[in-house]
N, CA, C and O atoms as a MOPAC input file, in Angstrom:
PM7 MOZYME 1SCF
protein

 N     74.89900 1  -134.19100 1   -26.13600 1
 C     75.69300 1  -135.21100 1   -26.84900 1
 C     75.99700 1  -134.42000 1   -28.60300 1
 O     75.03300 1  -134.29800 1   -29.35900 1
 N     77.27600 1  -133.99900 1   -28.99900 1
 C     77.46600 1  -133.47800 1   -30.63300 1
 C     76.39100 1  -133.86000 1   -31.30900 1
 O     75.81300 1  -132.95200 1   -31.90700 1
 N     75.98200 1  -134.84800 1   -31.39000 1
 C     74.93400 1  -135.56800 1   -32.60600 1
 C     73.33100 1  -134.64200 1   -32.39100 1
 O     72.60400 1  -134.53800 1   -33.38000 1
 N     72.97400 1  -134.13100 1   -31.29400 1
 C     71.98000 1  -133.43700 1   -30.93300 1
 C     71.94100 1  -132.34500 1   -31.77100 1
 O     70.93100 1  -132.09900 1   -32.43000 1
 N     73.35800 1  -131.37100 1   -31.83500 1
 C     73.24400 1  -129.87800 1   -33.22600 1
 C     73.16000 1  -130.67400 1   -34.60900 1
 O     72.23000 1  -130.55500 1   -35.40700 1
 N     74.03800 1  -131.33000 1   -34.73700 1
 C     73.73500 1  -131.69500 1   -35.93200 1
 C     72.47900 1  -132.19800 1   -36.52400 1
 O     72.36100 1  -132.34100 1   -37.74100 1
 N     71.56200 1  -132.46400 1   -35.70000 1
 C     69.84700 1  -132.87700 1   -36.10000 1
 C     69.23300 1  -131.59100 1   -35.89000 1
 O     68.36800 1  -131.30400 1   -36.71700 1
 N     69.43600 1  -130.86100 1   -35.10900 1
 C     68.85900 1  -129.61900 1   -35.44900 1
 C     68.22500 1  -129.02900 1   -36.08800 1
 O     68.91800 1  -128.10000 1   -36.50300 1
 N     67.00800 1  -128.95100 1   -36.56600 1
 C     66.58100 1  -128.31500 1   -37.64300 1
 C     66.75800 1  -126.89400 1   -37.98500 1
 O     66.94500 1  -126.40300 1   -39.09800 1
 N     66.63400 1  -126.11300 1   -36.43300 1
 C     66.83700 1  -124.62600 1   -35.99300 1
 C     68.11800 1  -124.55900 1   -36.91800 1
 O     68.23100 1  -124.18400 1   -38.08500 1
 N     68.99200 1  -125.01600 1   -36.07000 1
 C     70.46600 1  -124.51100 1   -36.58200 1
 C     71.03000 1  -125.32000 1   -38.11800 1
 O     71.88100 1  -124.95500 1   -38.93000 1
 N     70.58900 1  -125.93200 1   -38.10000 1
 C     70.27400 1  -125.98500 1   -40.15600 1
 C     69.86700 1  -124.91100 1   -40.89000 1
 O     70.41400 1  -124.28100 1   -41.79600 1
 N     68.75500 1  -124.80600 1   -40.31600 1
 C     67.92800 1  -123.18400 1   -41.23400 1
 C     68.90700 1  -122.06800 1   -40.63800 1
 O     69.16500 1  -120.97300 1   -41.13700 1
 N     69.35500 1  -122.57800 1   -39.53300 1
 C     69.91300 1  -121.16700 1   -39.29600 1
 C     71.52100 1  -121.24900 1   -40.13000 1
 O     71.69700 1  -120.27800 1   -40.86600 1
 N     72.11100 1  -121.76200 1   -40.11700 1
 C     73.44600 1  -122.01500 1   -41.02700 1
 C     72.72700 1  -121.95200 1   -42.59800 1
 O     73.60800 1  -121.83400 1   -43.45000 1
 N     71.68500 1  -121.99100 1   -43.03500 1
 C     71.36700 1  -121.69900 1   -44.43300 1
 C     71.67500 1  -120.37700 1   -44.60200 1
 O     72.57400 1  -119.90100 1   -45.29600 1
 N     70.84300 1  -119.80000 1   -43.89800 1
 C     70.34200 1  -117.77700 1   -44.21300 1
 C     71.73600 1  -117.46800 1   -43.68900 1
 O     71.96900 1  -116.39900 1   -44.25300 1
 N     72.81100 1  -117.75900 1   -42.94700 1
 C     74.52200 1  -117.30900 1   -42.77200 1
 C     75.03900 1  -117.17100 1   -44.24200 1
 O     75.67900 1  -116.32000 1   -44.85900 1
 N     74.37100 1  -118.62100 1   -44.58600 1
 C     75.44400 1  -118.47300 1   -46.07100 1
 C     74.64500 1  -117.87400 1   -47.12800 1
 O     75.30600 1  -117.53800 1   -48.11000 1
 N     73.33000 1  -117.64200 1   -47.18400 1
 C     72.41800 1  -116.66700 1   -48.08900 1
 C     73.10700 1  -115.31100 1   -47.69800 1
 O     73.08900 1  -114.44800 1   -48.57500 1
 N     73.62200 1  -115.04800 1   -46.68100 1
 C     74.03200 1  -113.53000 1   -46.54600 1
 C     75.36100 1  -112.99400 1   -46.69100 1
 O     75.75100 1  -111.84100 1   -46.87500 1
 N     76.02300 1  -114.18700 1   -46.55700 1
 C     77.58200 1  -114.45800 1   -47.21400 1
 C     77.44700 1  -114.38000 1   -48.49300 1
 O     77.83700 1  -113.42700 1   -49.16700 1
 N     76.90800 1  -115.33700 1   -48.90100 1
 C     76.98800 1  -115.54500 1   -51.02300 1
 C     76.27200 1  -114.25900 1   -51.26300 1
 O     77.14300 1  -113.42200 1   -51.49900 1
 N     75.01300 1  -113.67900 1   -51.31500 1
 C     74.92700 1  -112.15400 1   -51.44600 1
 C     74.85700 1  -111.11300 1   -51.32600 1
 O     74.79600 1  -110.22800 1   -52.17900 1
 N     74.85500 1  -111.04400 1   -49.83700 1
 C     74.56600 1  -109.73100 1   -49.32100 1
 C     75.83200 1  -109.26800 1   -48.64700 1
 O     76.34900 1  -108.35300 1   -49.28800 1
 N     76.56500 1  -109.63700 1   -47.44800 1
 C     77.98000 1  -109.53200 1   -47.26300 1
 C     79.08000 1  -108.43400 1   -47.87300 1
 O     79.40200 1  -107.32400 1   -47.44900 1
 N     79.44200 1  -109.04300 1   -48.81500 1
 C     80.61100 1  -107.82600 1   -49.94900 1
 C     79.93400 1  -106.52400 1   -50.17800 1
 O     80.42400 1  -105.40100 1   -50.05900 1
 N     78.38700 1  -106.95000 1   -50.62500 1
 C     78.15600 1  -105.10700 1   -50.56800 1
 C     77.03200 1  -104.66900 1   -50.29700 1
 O     76.25600 1  -103.97600 1   -50.95500 1
 N     76.94900 1  -105.23800 1   -48.97400 1
 C     75.93900 1  -104.44800 1   -47.99500 1
 C     76.26000 1  -102.67700 1   -47.78500 1
 O     75.55500 1  -101.66800 1   -47.74900 1
 N     77.68100 1  -102.96700 1   -47.68200 1
 C     78.04100 1  -101.09800 1   -47.95300 1
 C     77.74700 1  -100.14600 1   -48.80200 1
 O     77.71800 1   -98.93000 1   -48.61300 1
 N     77.43800 1  -101.01300 1   -50.14900 1
 C     76.80300 1  -100.00800 1   -51.16100 1
 C     75.42200 1  -100.00400 1   -51.42000 1
 O     74.86700 1   -99.27700 1   -52.24400 1
 N     74.87600 1  -100.84500 1   -50.68700 1
 C     73.08600 1  -101.24000 1   -51.07900 1
 C     72.16200 1   -99.57500 1   -51.20800 1
 O     72.30200 1   -98.55100 1   -50.53900 1
 N     71.60200 1   -99.76600 1   -51.89800 1
 C     70.54700 1   -99.04400 1   -51.61000 1
 C     69.33600 1   -99.46400 1   -52.36800 1
 O     69.22200 1  -100.12300 1   -53.40100 1
 N     68.26100 1   -98.77700 1   -51.39900 1
 C     66.73100 1   -99.17300 1   -51.79900 1
 C     66.19400 1   -98.93100 1   -53.45100 1
 O     66.48800 1   -98.00300 1   -54.20400 1
 N     65.42000 1   -99.96500 1   -53.67300 1
 C     64.84800 1   -99.83600 1   -55.10900 1
 C     63.35000 1   -99.66400 1   -54.63700 1
 O     62.40500 1   -99.86200 1   -55.40100 1
 N     63.20400 1   -99.27100 1   -53.28800 1
 C     61.50200 1   -99.02200 1   -53.27800 1
 C     60.95000 1  -100.43700 1   -52.05600 1
 O     61.41800 1  -101.57200 1   -51.96500 1
 N     60.04400 1   -99.92100 1   -51.42000 1
 C     58.89500 1  -100.80700 1   -51.16500 1
 C     57.52300 1  -100.39000 1   -51.79400 1
 O     57.32700 1   -99.35300 1   -52.42800 1
 N     56.44800 1  -101.53300 1   -51.47100 1
 C     55.32600 1  -101.78800 1   -51.86100 1
 C     54.65000 1  -102.28400 1   -50.95100 1
 O     55.24500 1  -103.14500 1   -50.30300 1
 N     53.30800 1  -101.99900 1   -50.56300 1
 C     52.47900 1  -102.69900 1   -50.00500 1
 C     51.46700 1  -103.45800 1   -51.15200 1
 O     50.79500 1  -103.02400 1   -52.08800 1
 N     51.73900 1  -104.97200 1   -50.52600 1
 C     50.69900 1  -105.63100 1   -51.80000 1
 C     49.44000 1  -105.76500 1   -51.21600 1
 O     48.45900 1  -105.73300 1   -51.95900 1
 N     49.27100 1  -105.93200 1   -49.82000 1
 C     47.53400 1  -106.15800 1   -49.24900 1
 C     47.83100 1  -105.78800 1   -47.94000 1
 O     48.84000 1  -105.17000 1   -47.60100 1
 N     46.94200 1  -106.17300 1   -47.21100 1
 C     46.70600 1  -105.77200 1   -45.78500 1
 C     47.82200 1  -107.04100 1   -45.05700 1
 O     47.75500 1  -108.26000 1   -45.21200 1
 N     48.63000 1  -106.39200 1   -44.39300 1
 C     49.67800 1  -107.18000 1   -43.82700 1
 C     50.35100 1  -107.80100 1   -45.13900 1
 O     50.08400 1  -108.98800 1   -45.32700 1
 N     50.92100 1  -107.37400 1   -45.78100 1
 C     51.87100 1  -107.91100 1   -47.04200 1
 C     52.67500 1  -106.68400 1   -47.51400 1
 O     51.99200 1  -105.66200 1   -47.45200 1
 N     53.85400 1  -106.50100 1   -47.94100 1
 C     54.76700 1  -106.26600 1   -48.24500 1
 C     55.97700 1  -106.88500 1   -49.41200 1
 O     56.42400 1  -108.01300 1   -49.61900 1
 N     56.25100 1  -105.42900 1   -50.07400 1
 C     57.64500 1  -106.41500 1   -50.48200 1
 C     58.88500 1  -105.14100 1   -50.79900 1
 O     58.70800 1  -104.00000 1   -51.22600 1
 N     59.94000 1  -105.71600 1   -50.47700 1
 C     61.38600 1  -104.58900 1   -51.04500 1
 C     62.43800 1  -104.84700 1   -51.58600 1
 O     62.84400 1  -106.00200 1   -51.45800 1
 N     62.90300 1  -104.29500 1   -52.03700 1
 C     63.89800 1  -104.50400 1   -53.36900 1
 C     65.43900 1  -103.49000 1   -52.63700 1
 O     65.37900 1  -102.48200 1   -51.93300 1
 N     66.47300 1  -104.10000 1   -53.04700 1
 C     68.19800 1  -103.36700 1   -52.84000 1
 C     68.68500 1  -103.25600 1   -54.47500 1
 O     68.34100 1  -103.85500 1   -55.49400 1
 N     69.47700 1  -102.38200 1   -54.24000 1
 C     70.00000 1  -103.13300 1   -55.64400 1
 C     71.54300 1  -102.95200 1   -54.86500 1
 O     71.74200 1  -101.99000 1   -54.12300 1
 N     72.49600 1  -103.88900 1   -55.10100 1
 C     73.37100 1  -104.37300 1   -54.59100 1
 C     74.75700 1  -104.38500 1   -55.92500 1
 O     74.45600 1  -104.64100 1   -57.09100 1
 N     75.78400 1  -104.16800 1   -55.64100 1
 C     76.67800 1  -103.87500 1   -56.32200 1
 C     76.54600 1  -105.41100 1   -57.87800 1
 O     76.43900 1  -105.22000 1   -59.08900 1
 N     76.61000 1  -106.60400 1   -57.20400 1
 C     76.23100 1  -107.92500 1   -58.20200 1
 C     74.88200 1  -108.05200 1   -58.33300 1
 O     74.65100 1  -109.17800 1   -58.77400 1
 N     73.44600 1  -107.16100 1   -58.08400 1
 C     72.72500 1  -107.85900 1   -58.41800 1
 C     71.49800 1  -107.16500 1   -57.91100 1
 O     71.73000 1  -105.95600 1   -57.89700 1
 N     70.16700 1  -107.45900 1   -57.44600 1
 C     69.24800 1  -106.72000 1   -56.89300 1
 C     68.64200 1  -107.85500 1   -55.70300 1
 O     68.51000 1  -109.01300 1   -56.09700 1
 N     68.36300 1  -107.61600 1   -54.61200 1
 C     67.81200 1  -108.56500 1   -53.85200 1
 C     66.49400 1  -107.87700 1   -53.23800 1
 O     66.37900 1  -106.72500 1   -52.81900 1
 N     65.55800 1  -108.87500 1   -53.29800 1
 C     64.18600 1  -108.81000 1   -53.27700 1
 C     63.30900 1  -109.70400 1   -52.45100 1
 O     63.37800 1  -110.93200 1   -52.50000 1
 N     62.40200 1  -108.96600 1   -51.61900 1
 C     61.89500 1  -109.82800 1   -50.99400 1
 C     60.77100 1  -109.97800 1   -50.65600 1
 O     60.85100 1  -108.95400 1   -49.97700 1
 N     59.49400 1  -110.38600 1   -50.43800 1
 C     58.07400 1  -110.21500 1   -50.08300 1
 C     57.86500 1  -111.37700 1   -48.83400 1
 O     58.55200 1  -112.39300 1   -48.71900 1
 N     56.79900 1  -110.98900 1   -47.97600 1
 C     56.38300 1  -111.82300 1   -46.85600 1
 C     55.14900 1  -111.29500 1   -46.93500 1
 O     54.95300 1  -110.16000 1   -47.37000 1
 N     54.31000 1  -112.00300 1   -46.55900 1
 C     52.46300 1  -112.09900 1   -46.37700 1
 C     52.40700 1  -112.41300 1   -44.86900 1
 O     52.76600 1  -113.52700 1   -44.48800 1
 N     51.97400 1  -111.48800 1   -43.99300 1
 C     51.41100 1  -111.70200 1   -42.51100 1
 C     49.90100 1  -111.61600 1   -41.89200 1
 O     49.37800 1  -111.66600 1   -40.77800 1
 N     49.41700 1  -111.42500 1   -43.54700 1
 C     48.01000 1  -111.57100 1   -43.82100 1
 C     47.01500 1  -112.62900 1   -43.40100 1
 O     47.69700 1  -113.39000 1   -42.71500 1
 N     45.91200 1  -113.04800 1   -43.42900 1
 C     44.96600 1  -113.96500 1   -43.54300 1
 C     44.84800 1  -114.70900 1   -45.09400 1
 O     44.67900 1  -115.92800 1   -45.11800 1
 N     44.93700 1  -113.98300 1   -46.32000 1
 C     44.43800 1  -114.48900 1   -47.34800 1
 C     45.69000 1  -114.64700 1   -48.19500 1
 O     46.67500 1  -114.17000 1   -47.63100 1
 N     46.01000 1  -115.34500 1   -49.75600 1
 C     46.99700 1  -115.53200 1   -50.13800 1
 C     47.27600 1  -113.88900 1   -51.16800 1
 O     46.56700 1  -112.93100 1   -51.47700 1
 N     48.34900 1  -114.20100 1   -51.35100 1
 C     48.73700 1  -112.61800 1   -51.90100 1
 C     49.85700 1  -112.89000 1   -53.24700 1
 O     50.72600 1  -113.75200 1   -53.11700 1
 N     49.77400 1  -112.27800 1   -54.21600 1
 C     50.85300 1  -112.11300 1   -55.21200 1
 C     52.03500 1  -111.25000 1   -54.95600 1
 O     51.97500 1  -110.02200 1   -54.89200 1
 N     53.11400 1  -111.96100 1   -54.81400 1
 C     54.34200 1  -111.62200 1   -54.24500 1
 C     55.05500 1  -110.62200 1   -55.42800 1
 O     55.99500 1  -109.99800 1   -54.93500 1
 N     54.83800 1  -110.32300 1   -56.85400 1
 C     54.96700 1  -109.61000 1   -57.80200 1
 C     56.54200 1  -108.91500 1   -57.25400 1
 O     56.84100 1  -107.78700 1   -56.86200 1
 N     57.35900 1  -110.21600 1   -57.45200 1
 C     59.28700 1  -109.59200 1   -57.50200 1
 C     59.34500 1  -109.80300 1   -59.08500 1
 O     58.48200 1  -110.09400 1   -59.91300 1
 N     60.86400 1  -109.50600 1   -59.17800 1
 C     61.29000 1  -109.39500 1   -60.60200 1
 C     61.51400 1  -110.93000 1   -60.80000 1
 O     61.81200 1  -111.73000 1   -59.91300 1
 N     61.30200 1  -111.21400 1   -62.22000 1
 C     61.99900 1  -112.75800 1   -62.40900 1
 C     63.52000 1  -112.57300 1   -61.73700 1
 O     64.26000 1  -111.59100 1   -61.79200 1
 N     63.68600 1  -113.63200 1   -61.20100 1
 C     65.26800 1  -114.03600 1   -61.31700 1
 C     65.60400 1  -115.50600 1   -60.23100 1
 O     64.70600 1  -116.34700 1   -60.24300 1
 N     66.75500 1  -115.78800 1   -59.39300 1
 C     66.68400 1  -116.79500 1   -58.90900 1
 C     65.94100 1  -117.17600 1   -57.47300 1
 O     66.48300 1  -116.53600 1   -56.57200 1
 N     65.39000 1  -117.60900 1   -57.22100 1
 C     64.63800 1  -118.06500 1   -55.87700 1
 C     65.61100 1  -118.08500 1   -55.13300 1
 O     66.65000 1  -118.26000 1   -55.77000 1
 N     65.73300 1  -117.99900 1   -54.21700 1
 C     67.25600 1  -118.09500 1   -52.91400 1
 C     66.38600 1  -118.29400 1   -51.97900 1
 O     66.86200 1  -119.22500 1   -51.32900 1
 N     65.14700 1  -117.91300 1   -51.39200 1
 C     64.57300 1  -118.32500 1   -49.96800 1
 C     63.39200 1  -118.82000 1   -50.56700 1
 O     63.11200 1  -118.21800 1   -51.60400 1
 N     62.40600 1  -119.95400 1   -50.17000 1
 C     61.05200 1  -119.54900 1   -49.80400 1
 C     60.66200 1  -120.43700 1   -48.52800 1
 O     60.82100 1  -121.62000 1   -48.22800 1
 N     60.01500 1  -119.19900 1   -47.84900 1
 C     59.14400 1  -119.97100 1   -46.25500 1
 C     57.51100 1  -120.01100 1   -46.64500 1
 O     56.80800 1  -119.22200 1   -47.27500 1
 N     57.23300 1  -121.26300 1   -45.99700 1
 C     55.90300 1  -121.48100 1   -45.61800 1
 C     55.59200 1  -122.18700 1   -47.15400 1
 O     56.42000 1  -122.72200 1   -47.89100 1
 N     54.13500 1  -122.01100 1   -47.38600 1
 C     53.61200 1  -121.97700 1   -48.85400 1
 C     53.78000 1  -120.89200 1   -49.90700 1
 O     53.41500 1  -119.72900 1   -49.73400 1
 N     54.44600 1  -121.42600 1   -51.17500 1
 C     54.83300 1  -120.24500 1   -51.77200 1
 C     54.74300 1  -120.84900 1   -53.57300 1
 O     55.74700 1  -121.02700 1   -54.26300 1
 N     53.65700 1  -121.02400 1   -53.93200 1
 C     53.26000 1  -121.84600 1   -54.87500 1
 C     54.28100 1  -121.23500 1   -56.40500 1
 O     55.09500 1  -120.31600 1   -56.31300 1
 N     53.98400 1  -121.99200 1   -57.71800 1
 C     55.20500 1  -121.85200 1   -58.98700 1
 C     54.94300 1  -120.40800 1   -59.14000 1
 O     55.95900 1  -119.74800 1   -59.35700 1
 N     53.65700 1  -119.64700 1   -59.07100 1
 C     53.20500 1  -118.46400 1   -59.68200 1
 C     53.59900 1  -117.08500 1   -58.94400 1
 O     53.42000 1  -115.91700 1   -59.29000 1
 N     54.47700 1  -117.90600 1   -57.27500 1
 C     54.69900 1  -116.56100 1   -56.30600 1
 C     53.86400 1  -116.06300 1   -55.61100 1
 O     54.07600 1  -115.16800 1   -54.79200 1
 N     52.52900 1  -116.71600 1   -55.91300 1
 C     51.44500 1  -116.79500 1   -54.45200 1
 C     52.32100 1  -116.94800 1   -53.38200 1
 O     53.21500 1  -117.78300 1   -53.24800 1
 N     51.87600 1  -115.81200 1   -52.43000 1
 C     52.17700 1  -116.44800 1   -50.65600 1
 C     50.84800 1  -116.55000 1   -49.93700 1
 O     49.98000 1  -115.68600 1   -49.81600 1
 N     50.87600 1  -117.62800 1   -49.54700 1
 C     49.75100 1  -118.07100 1   -48.06100 1
 C     50.22800 1  -117.08500 1   -47.21700 1
 O     51.24500 1  -116.40500 1   -47.35200 1
 N     49.39500 1  -117.06900 1   -46.32500 1
 C     49.26300 1  -116.98300 1   -44.84600 1
 C     50.96000 1  -117.18500 1   -44.14000 1
 O     51.47400 1  -118.29500 1   -44.00600 1
 N     51.57600 1  -116.01200 1   -43.78800 1
 C     52.87800 1  -116.34800 1   -42.75500 1
 C     54.53700 1  -116.63300 1   -44.08900 1
 O     55.75100 1  -116.65600 1   -43.89100 1
 N     53.74800 1  -116.77800 1   -45.24300 1
 C     54.86100 1  -116.97400 1   -46.49000 1
 C     55.98800 1  -115.82500 1   -46.89300 1
 O     55.61300 1  -114.65300 1   -46.94300 1
 N     57.26100 1  -116.13600 1   -47.15800 1
 C     58.09200 1  -115.22700 1   -47.11600 1
 C     58.51900 1  -115.64000 1   -48.87200 1
 O     58.17800 1  -116.75000 1   -49.28000 1
 N     59.07800 1  -114.91500 1   -49.58500 1
 C     59.77300 1  -115.39100 1   -51.07300 1
 C     60.84800 1  -114.06600 1   -50.41900 1
 O     60.55200 1  -113.13000 1   -49.67800 1
 N     62.50500 1  -114.54200 1   -51.19500 1
 C     63.15800 1  -113.48000 1   -51.60400 1
 C     64.01600 1  -114.38600 1   -53.08800 1
 O     64.13600 1  -115.57900 1   -53.36400 1
 N     64.48000 1  -113.08700 1   -53.77800 1
 C     64.67100 1  -113.56600 1   -55.13900 1
 C     66.14400 1  -112.71300 1   -55.21700 1
 O     66.39300 1  -111.70400 1   -54.55600 1
 N     66.90500 1  -113.26300 1   -56.02900 1
 C     68.01200 1  -112.70700 1   -56.76400 1
 C     67.98000 1  -112.23200 1   -57.95000 1
 O     67.62600 1  -112.81600 1   -58.97400 1
 N     68.44200 1  -110.89900 1   -57.79900 1
 C     68.11800 1  -110.76400 1   -60.11300 1
 C     69.85100 1  -110.38800 1   -60.18400 1
 O     70.44200 1  -109.39400 1   -59.76400 1
 N     70.31700 1  -111.47900 1   -60.81400 1
 C     72.05800 1  -111.10100 1   -60.77400 1
 C     72.09500 1  -109.65000 1   -62.39900 1
 O     71.37000 1  -109.46300 1   -63.37500 1
 N     73.32600 1  -108.99100 1   -61.86200 1
 C     73.15000 1  -108.43000 1   -63.22800 1
 C     74.86600 1  -108.18300 1   -63.66300 1
 O     75.16400 1  -107.71500 1   -64.76100 1

């Protein structure tokens, strides 16, 4: 039934991610350049890209302990899993920030 799609949490999350892509990444992807990447801990990394309108930063933790994301201040556009107010990532968590310029 049509209502089954409307109630699908996975579909809603997918649509939200597409909206983030459209808002922050689509127009400037061809001009993106790396701002570097760093290992935060075993199985945890962060990376950033410069785009025409700002910077896109992400950190994710695939390890077994909590890790500081160490991202620049900006707008948190996505937080998956357990991410606390100070930017600590629990195992399986991801944080994405947009730093407008």
